[in-house]
N, C-alpha and C positions, 0 to 999 in steps of 0.2 A: 486928361487931354492936354497936350501942349498948344502953344499959341499957333503953330503951323498945321495943326490937325484939321481934317475937313470938317465942316460944320454940318454933319449928317448924323441925326439921332439914330440910335439902334432901336428905338421904340417906334414901330410903324404908325402909331396914332399921332406921333408928334411931327411926322413928315408932311410937307405940303403935297398937294396933288402933283405939281410939276416934278418934285423929287421922286415921288412914287413912280411916275411915268417914265422918268429917265432911268431909274433902276430897273423897271420892268423891261424897257427897250434894251438895256445892256445885257440883261439875262437872256432875252430872245436872240440877241446877236451871237451869243455863245452856243446856241443850239444849232446843230448841223443843218437842219431843214429850214429853220427860220432865219438864220444869219445871211443866207443867200437869196431870200425872198424879196421881191419888190414891195411887198406889203410893209416891211419894216421902214421903208423910206417914204411911204405914202402919207400925206397929211390927214387922210380920212381913217387911218388905223388907230386902234387902241390895243395895247398889249395887256393880256390878262394872264395873271399868275395865280393858279389855284392854290388852296391850302396845302396841297401835297407837293407843290413845286412845279407842276406841269405848266407849260407856257402856250398860250394860244393867241392868235391874231384875229381881232374882231374888226370886221369892216363896217365903218359908220358912215359911208358915203351916202349922201342924199340922192345920188343919181342912179343907184342900183334898182333893178326891177324887183318886184315882190318875191320872185323865185330865186334870187341871188342869195347864196348861203351867207349867213352872218359870219361863220367861221370857214372861210375858203380852205380847200385843200392846199397844203403847203409842200414844197415851195412854189409860189406863183412866180413865173418868169415874165409875164406880161399881163396887163389888165387894162381894159377900156376905161375903167373908172379911176385909174391912178392919177393922183394929183401930187406934184412935187411939193415938198414942205417949204 
C-alpha cells in the first residue's frame, strides 16, 4: 500500500464498528430498493449485510410499537419514527 492508500483493512475483524457501518451503508445505497429508502438516512437504522451479501435495514428506534417490523418492507418513503442523523 502506498502512502495515499485508504486506511481500510481487507480483514473484517480489523475494521472498527464505524468502518463496518459505513461500508454497509454504502452497500445499501447501491441497492435499487434501499438506496431510495428513508431508512438509510434515519439515525435509528442499522444496515445488516448477510454472509451471502444480502442487505437489510434494521429499525432500532425506541419509539416503535411492539408490532412494528424489525426489518420494514423497503423502500420506505415516509415513517413517523424517522429521525434525521
